[in-house]
C-alpha positions in Angstrom: 2.4 -21.2 25.3 3.7 -18.8 21.9 6.7 -17.1 22.1 6.2 -13.2 22.1 6.9 -10.7 19.4 10.2 -10.8 18.6 11.8 -6.6 18.2 12.2 -5.4 15.0 16.1 -6.1 13.7 17.2 -2.9 12.6 20.9 -4.8 11.2 21.3 -1.7 8.2 22.3 0.4 11.4 25.2 -2.3 12.6 28.6 -0.6 11.1 30.1 -3.8 10.1 26.7 -5.1 8.5 26.5 -1.8 7.0 30.0 -1.2 5.8 30.1 -5.4 4.1 26.6 -4.5 2.5 27.8 -1.2 1.2 30.4 -3.2 -2.0 26.8 -4.8 -3.5 26.4 -3.6 -6.9 23.1 -3.1 -6.2 24.4 -0.8 -3.3 23.3 3.2 -4.6 22.8 3.9 -8.1 23.9 0.1 -8.8 20.4 -0.4 -7.9 19.9 0.5 -11.6 22.3 -2.0 -12.3 19.8 -5.2 -9.7 19.2 -7.9 -12.2 15.4 -8.2 -11.0 14.5 -4.1 -11.1 13.2 -4.5 -15.0 10.5 -7.3 -13.8 9.8 -5.2 -10.9 9.4 -2.1 -12.7 7.4 -4.0 -14.9 4.8 -5.0 -12.6 4.0 -1.3 -11.7 0.6 0.4 -12.7 1.0 3.9 -14.2 2.5 6.6 -11.8 0.7 10.1 -12.0 -0.9 11.4 -9.8 -1.0 8.5 -7.8 0.1 8.1 -3.6 2.5 5.4 -3.1 4.3 3.9 0.1 7.5 2.6 -0.7 7.8 0.1 2.5 11.6 -0.4 3.7 13.6 2.2 1.3 16.1 1.5 2.2 18.4 4.0 0.4 15.6 5.2 -1.2 16.2 4.6 -5.3 12.5 3.4 -5.6 10.9 6.3 -4.0 13.0 8.0 -6.3 12.1 7.1 -9.1 8.3 7.0 -8.1 8.3 10.3 -8.0 10.8 10.7 -10.8 8.1 9.4 -13.0 4.6 10.7 -12.0 3.5 9.8 -8.8 2.2 12.9 -7.1 3.7 12.0 -3.4 6.0 9.6 -2.6 6.1 8.7 1.7 9.3 5.9 2.4 9.4 3.9 5.5 12.4 2.1 6.8 13.8 1.4 10.2 17.4 1.9 9.4 18.9 5.4 10.1 22.4 4.7 7.9 20.0 4.1 4.9 17.6 6.5 5.4 20.5 9.3 5.4 21.5 8.1 2.4 17.9 8.8 0.8 18.5 12.1 1.9 21.2 13.4 0.8 21.5 11.1 -2.1 18.0 10.4 -3.9 16.2 13.2 -2.7 12.9 15.0 -4.6 10.6 17.7 -3.7 7.7 15.1 -3.6 9.2 11.8 -2.0 8.7 12.2 2.5 11.6 9.7 4.5 10.4 8.3 7.5 12.1 6.0 10.3 9.5 3.4 11.7 9.1 -0.2 11.1 7.1 -2.1 8.9 5.7 -4.0 12.2 4.6 -0.3 14.2 3.4 1.5 10.8 0.3 3.2 10.9 -1.9 4.7 8.5 -5.6 5.8 7.2 -8.0 3.8 5.1 -7.3 4.6 1.4 -4.5 6.1 2.2 -2.7 5.3 -1.1 -2.9 3.7 -4.7 -0.2 2.5 -4.4 2.5 0.5 -1.8 5.5 -1.2 -2.9 8.3 -2.9 -1.0 11.6 -3.9 -2.6 13.6 -7.3 -0.6 12.0 -5.8 2.8 9.2 -8.6 3.9 11.6 -11.3 4.4 12.9 -9.3 8.1 9.1 -9.2 8.7 7.4 -12.1 10.9 4.3 -11.2 10.7 3.8 -11.1 6.8 -0.2 -12.1 7.4 -0.5 -8.8 9.5 1.4 -6.9 7.5 0.3 -7.5 4.2 -3.7 -7.1 6.3 -3.2 -3.4 7.2 -1.4 -2.9 4.0 -5.1 -3.8 2.2 -6.7 -1.2 4.9 -4.3 1.4 3.7 -5.4 1.1 0.0 -7.8 2.5 -2.2 -10.4 0.8 -4.3 -8.3 -0.2 -7.1 -5.0 0.1 -5.3 -2.2 -1.7 -6.0 0.2 -3.4 -4.2 4.1 -4.4 -5.4 6.4 -6.4 -3.7 9.7 -8.3 -4.2 11.1 -11.0 -1.5 13.6 -13.9 -1.5 11.9 -17.0 -2.5 11.2 -19.4 -0.8 13.3 -21.7 -2.4 15.7 -19.1 -1.8 15.4 -18.8 2.2 14.7 -22.7 2.6 18.3 -23.5 2.7 19.1 -21.3 5.8 21.7 -21.1 7.4 24.3 -22.3 5.6 25.4 -22.0 1.8 22.3 -23.5 -0.1 24.5 -25.3 -3.1 25.1 -28.9 -2.7 29.7 -29.0 -3.6 30.9 -32.7 -5.0 34.7 -33.2 -4.2 36.0 -31.5 -5.9 34.0 -27.8 -4.8 31.8 -28.1 -8.1 28.6 -26.8 -7.8 26.6 -29.7 -8.8 22.9 -28.8 -7.4 20.5 -27.2 -4.6 19.8 -27.5 -1.1 16.2 -27.3 0.2 16.0 -27.8 3.6 12.7 -28.3 6.0 10.8 -26.5 3.4 7.5 -26.2 5.5 9.4 -26.0 8.4 8.4 -22.1 8.2 9.7 -18.7 10.6 13.0 -17.2 11.5 16.4 -18.7 10.3 19.4 -17.0 10.8 22.4 -16.3 8.4 25.9 -15.2 8.2 25.2 -11.8 6.1 28.5 -9.4 6.5 28.5 -10.0 10.2 26.3 -13.9 12.2 23.0 -13.8 13.0 20.8 -11.7 10.7 17.7 -12.9 10.6 15.4 -13.9 7.5 12.0 -15.5 7.7 11.3 -18.2 5.7 7.7 -18.7 4.4 6.1 -20.8 2.3 4.9 -19.7 -1.6 1.8 -21.0 -0.8 1.9 -18.4 2.4 2.6 -15.3 0.6 0.0 -16.1 -2.1 -2.8 -17.1 0.7 -1.7 -14.8 2.4 -2.8 -11.6 -0.1 -6.5 -13.7 -0.4 -6.6 -13.8 3.0 -6.3 -10.3 2.6 -9.2 -9.6 -0.1 -6.3 -8.2 -2.5 -6.1 -9.7 -5.7 -3.6 -11.3 -7.4 -2.6 -10.1 -11.2 1.0 -11.4 -10.8 3.8 -13.7 -9.4 7.6 -13.6 -11.2 9.6 -16.0 -10.6 13.1 -13.1 -12.4 15.7 -15.0 -14.2 18.7 -13.2 -15.7 19.2 -11.7 -19.0 21.6 -13.4 -21.0 22.8 -9.5 -21.2 22.9 -9.2 -17.6 24.8 -12.7 -17.2 27.6 -11.5 -19.3 28.1 -8.3 -17.8 28.4 -10.4 -14.4 30.2 -13.8 -16.1 30.9 -14.8 -12.1 27.0 -15.1 -11.5 26.2 -17.9 -14.3 24.8 -20.0 -11.5 21.7 -17.8 -10.7 19.8 -18.9 -13.2 20.4 -22.6 -11.6 17.8 -21.7 -8.9 15.1 -19.0 -8.4 16.6 -15.5 -6.3 13.3 -12.9 -5.4 9.7 -13.9 -6.2 8.1 -10.4 -7.5 4.0 -10.3 -6.9 1.2 -7.0 -7.8 -2.1 -7.8 -5.7 -5.3 -5.2 -6.3 -7.4 -4.6 -3.7 -11.4 -4.7 -5.4 
């Protein structure tokens, strides 16, 4: 018998998790220094006049960017009240509206948006196919979906650190385990029990195709030399992919 779907996770409202997450460089204004940011923005269509939806908008940096660069209206949706409080105070814009709702529960009329974006949120959603199918309905003809999520090679190591160490503690490689076994894997990330969903690359791409979308671009971001010079402790980030970025279009 299949298990009933879990209640949507809201780990960002956990005070201990939030305290840890807020120490990351990409938090707040540090988003502009995130290693994958340039590659993500390069996937966007021309934003002038677009109606945009930001799924898992977090603190609102991306929603604000869309509006500041020409989008006619932006709706940011997130389950975390802590993150939305930051969005409404630190990343407010006259053309941005923020709404609290789980991505699993979001519903909109057909052809409501010209652009749907999601930054590092889909690996928390168990029903990827269901969400992608609904996004395809929400998009107007010619509309674009752009998302980033944790790379299957990265999620395949959970739980635990994926680095393989030698006897002296040096990193000798990256461990991929149970790659074909899709589903929730829990990890300790600031707090125990953080749920992320591992799915294969084929599932990510075929989910878009099955929803009737045309995949236009797939990017596996590699940190630039300048970024690595600015982050000398992160030299190993070139040794395995952390994120995967996708652009798809509704015919």
